[in-house]
Backbone bond lengths (Angstrom), bond angles and torsions (degrees), N, CA, C in turn:
res aa  C-N    CA-C-N  psi(-1)  N-CA   C-N-CA  omega(-1)  CA-C   N-CA-C  phi
1 M - - - 1.451 - - 1.537 110.07 -
2 K 1.300 117.42 122.67 1.451 122.46 178.68 1.500 108.25 -87.30
3 L 1.339 117.59 137.45 1.456 120.43 -178.07 1.509 113.43 -112.03
4 D 1.318 118.34 2.46 1.473 122.47 -178.08 1.522 113.80 -86.37
5 P 1.331 118.60 -32.09 1.473 117.26 -171.44 1.509 114.05 -69.58
6 A 1.337 113.67 165.22 1.462 120.00 179.32 1.535 111.70 -67.77
7 I 1.350 115.35 -31.07 1.471 119.52 177.00 1.504 108.13 -123.09
8 I 1.327 115.90 125.16 1.463 121.54 174.96 1.513 106.68 -100.60
9 E 1.343 118.34 133.41 1.459 121.97 174.63 1.508 110.58 -109.89
10 L 1.285 116.91 129.68 1.472 122.82 175.67 1.500 110.54 -118.46
11 D 1.296 118.07 123.30 1.448 123.64 176.51 1.532 107.19 -92.43
12 L 1.327 116.44 114.55 1.441 121.29 -175.60 1.529 114.50 -101.95
13 H 1.343 114.27 5.53 1.494 118.00 178.54 1.509 110.16 -57.21
14 G 1.365 113.66 138.04 1.427 121.15 173.91 1.552 114.91 83.29
15 L 1.349 115.39 -1.36 1.462 118.97 177.80 1.517 110.74 -94.59
16 R 1.306 114.60 149.91 1.481 119.63 171.15 1.504 106.65 -74.02
17 T 1.317 116.88 161.70 1.456 121.03 -176.05 1.551 112.13 -56.33
18 Q 1.337 117.46 -48.19 1.425 119.27 -177.22 1.561 112.78 -66.71
19 E 1.335 114.42 -34.64 1.470 117.60 174.58 1.515 112.57 -64.03
20 A 1.321 114.22 -40.94 1.468 118.90 178.80 1.536 111.94 -63.04
21 I 1.351 116.29 -46.03 1.439 121.39 179.14 1.538 111.18 -60.69
22 A 1.338 117.08 -41.80 1.458 121.68 177.56 1.540 112.08 -62.47
23 K 1.306 116.81 -40.32 1.500 121.91 177.61 1.494 109.80 -66.47
24 I 1.327 118.82 -40.08 1.428 122.40 -179.76 1.553 109.98 -66.63
25 E 1.322 116.53 -47.81 1.464 121.79 179.14 1.501 110.56 -56.49
26 K 1.332 118.57 -43.02 1.480 121.18 177.85 1.519 111.49 -62.74
27 A 1.340 116.99 -41.89 1.464 120.38 179.38 1.515 110.43 -64.03
28 V 1.343 118.14 -42.67 1.467 121.84 177.79 1.532 111.15 -61.90
29 E 1.296 116.69 -44.18 1.488 120.25 179.59 1.516 112.41 -64.15
30 Q 1.350 116.90 -38.84 1.441 120.88 -174.76 1.547 115.03 -92.21
31 A 1.332 116.08 -3.69 1.460 118.18 -179.47 1.515 110.93 -64.29
32 G 1.342 114.40 134.65 1.452 120.17 -179.56 1.531 112.12 -75.66
33 R 1.282 116.06 174.88 1.458 122.18 178.88 1.523 113.31 -63.40
34 G 1.355 116.63 -26.57 1.415 119.83 177.82 1.507 117.26 -78.12
35 T 1.338 115.21 -11.00 1.446 122.05 -179.48 1.514 110.29 -83.64
36 Y 1.338 116.23 123.81 1.465 119.21 179.86 1.503 111.19 -116.50
37 R 1.286 119.38 -9.12 1.487 121.84 -176.16 1.520 110.88 -149.68
38 I 1.348 115.79 138.83 1.466 120.92 172.83 1.540 104.75 -118.60
39 R 1.314 115.60 118.39 1.472 122.65 179.79 1.519 108.27 -94.02
40 L 1.300 117.63 119.11 1.421 123.96 -176.65 1.547 110.23 -106.70
41 I 1.321 115.36 116.08 1.454 121.52 -176.15 1.530 107.51 -102.02
42 H 1.341 115.61 101.54 1.433 120.93 -173.33 1.540 113.29 -113.33
43 G 1.285 117.90 -11.01 1.452 120.66 -176.65 1.552 111.93 82.26
44 Y 1.310 117.24 166.00 1.460 117.92 -178.41 1.513 114.37 -120.12
45 H 1.302 117.89 -8.40 1.473 118.56 174.31 1.513 109.54 -87.54
46 G 1.277 117.36 -66.40 1.479 121.50 178.75 1.521 112.15 -90.27
47 G 1.319 118.55 -4.42 1.440 121.97 -174.42 1.508 115.58 -89.03
48 T 1.314 118.00 1.60 1.459 119.90 -174.92 1.539 112.77 -66.99
49 R 1.323 117.09 -34.03 1.475 119.39 179.07 1.529 107.91 -66.53
50 I 1.318 117.54 -41.77 1.453 120.04 179.27 1.558 109.01 -65.44
51 K 1.298 118.02 -42.80 1.451 120.65 179.81 1.543 110.88 -59.56
52 E 1.345 115.45 -44.90 1.482 118.61 178.57 1.505 111.29 -62.95
53 A 1.322 117.74 -39.51 1.475 122.39 178.44 1.544 110.59 -64.69
54 I 1.338 116.30 -38.00 1.491 119.64 178.03 1.499 110.05 -60.46
55 V 1.337 115.95 -48.39 1.462 120.40 -179.13 1.573 109.62 -64.44
56 E 1.296 116.06 -40.28 1.510 118.20 178.63 1.550 110.90 -64.98
57 E 1.319 118.41 -41.42 1.444 120.45 -173.85 1.523 114.92 -82.84
58 F 1.312 117.73 -27.50 1.497 120.09 -169.52 1.544 115.18 -117.94
59 S 1.277 119.07 -1.90 1.443 120.91 -178.95 1.560 110.21 -96.05
60 Y 1.287 114.47 170.71 1.497 121.30 175.25 1.511 112.54 59.60
61 G 1.333 119.02 35.70 1.445 121.60 172.68 1.532 113.88 71.84
62 R 1.318 117.72 19.19 1.481 119.38 -177.41 1.531 112.62 -73.53
63 N 1.325 117.18 -20.01 1.436 120.41 178.45 1.572 105.18 -128.98
64 D 1.309 115.65 120.93 1.485 121.08 -173.31 1.536 112.04 -60.18
65 R 1.329 118.46 -25.72 1.467 121.56 -176.66 1.503 112.32 -83.43
66 V 1.304 118.18 -21.53 1.476 121.53 -176.49 1.512 108.99 -95.97
67 K 1.329 114.97 114.20 1.476 121.60 179.93 1.545 111.68 -73.79
68 R 1.359 114.33 -45.14 1.457 118.91 -178.17 1.536 108.61 -164.54
69 I 1.321 114.03 168.10 1.445 123.51 176.97 1.515 108.15 -114.90
70 V 1.327 117.85 134.46 1.462 120.95 179.75 1.532 107.03 -132.65
71 P 1.364 116.12 149.98 1.476 119.12 175.48 1.519 109.81 -67.79
72 G 1.308 115.55 149.93 1.475 122.09 176.07 1.507 112.69 -83.31
73 S 1.295 115.48 -163.45 1.467 121.49 -179.02 1.502 113.88 -70.72
74 N 1.339 116.99 -15.23 1.488 121.75 174.37 1.498 108.02 -149.53
75 E 1.336 116.67 177.90 1.489 123.28 -174.95 1.527 112.10 -65.48
76 G 1.302 118.67 -21.36 1.463 123.48 -176.97 1.493 113.83 -88.09
77 I 1.353 118.37 5.76 1.466 121.50 -177.26 1.535 108.61 -129.11
78 T 1.305 116.19 136.61 1.461 123.30 170.96 1.493 106.76 -127.16
79 E 1.356 118.66 145.24 1.426 120.99 -178.65 1.518 110.83 -124.91
80 L 1.355 114.84 135.23 1.442 122.71 176.24 1.550 106.47 -97.05
81 I 1.302 116.91 126.00 1.461 120.66 178.45 1.534 107.29 -98.41
82 L 1.305 116.40 120.51 1.444 121.61 -177.75 1.524 112.71 -95.31
83 R 1.301 116.42 -27.25 1.475 121.09 174.70 1.504 109.76 -158.55
84 D 1.308 116.04 155.74 1.461 120.88 -179.91 1.496 112.18 -92.39
């Protein structure tokens, strides 16, 4: 996982929900100042539990670094916005 780019992509396929959340939390913590978005690829068939957990864990100001959550380019992607 590269932590320098403006957009970090994490593929969460095959992970259990708690494993996915732990991987996301680590990426958020380690994201550099130049990173403004973390793209989470969770899928839309089996990825709905992970998507729900992402919303639960990172919305409503629960993590100081995450400004907001937005849908990605399709149902299988969710993006965390770290800065505008």
